[in-house]
Phi, psi and omega in degrees: 000140180257125179278168180297333181280345178274145177251131175269114176277155172248130177253100181274116177255115183250133179184197183252149175238108181222144178051043177063034180215137179261131177240117181279131176249332179213159181229136172245131175254119188238132173225110183061238180267000183264131178228133174243117182262141180229120170273130180282145175289155182307316180296324177294314179300317182295339180303329180303313181282324179301321183256002183051044182217111183295342181262356181302321180300335182243015181302317179299316179296316178300314180295322178297313180300314181296311181297334184264014174075024179266135173266140180208160177236143176277138168235115182264126179242113177273113181273322177222140178133176184271112181299326181295316179286340179273357187304316181293318178299314179296318180298326181281320191248328183291124181087358180296129179269141173238112181254117182275132176276355184284151174291152181291127179226153177293151174260131177285124182232112184221166172277145177286350178235085183299333181285335177214077189308327182281358175262354183259177172270170177264128179246126176255137180218137175265166179303328182274001173100003175290142182231156173209132182249131173261112182282112187290335177295338176275341192243049178248011182242196187304319182289330184279002181267148182303325181269354179078013187239014163098012170283154182295131183260117173269165177301317180299315178296322178296318178298315178301315181296318179292322175303315179296319182291318187262318193249000000 
């Protein structure tokens, strides 16, 4: 059960569904009217096929949210592919709730380059050590901005936006 003080985040996984497999290309973290978009790096996207697991590219993010006491629901967005063949996948995963039994804790959000924070990537870490990296070279355009509308996103601005969203 979610209390009024808890916020249910939405984890929007956007990608393609081909040959009975979903490949995530971007992730949106949504809380109310606030959305933070993340374009996945090629290596992150490829993890889905390497491990035969459509959620492997965002496994670190999922674990961080769970470990930090965040409740969230999946929203699967098929951008390309056959909706009819994706029906079973969507029925299983779209709208699925993940309720964390853990107490709410802050997520550590830092630049990978402390000496020049705006030259680094954004690193998210939970207390239990799960990590997820937002590759900033992928996230300098419209999707990578906290409001989704295209001002240039620096690592510092991204960290601030994520701090507001999570902590």
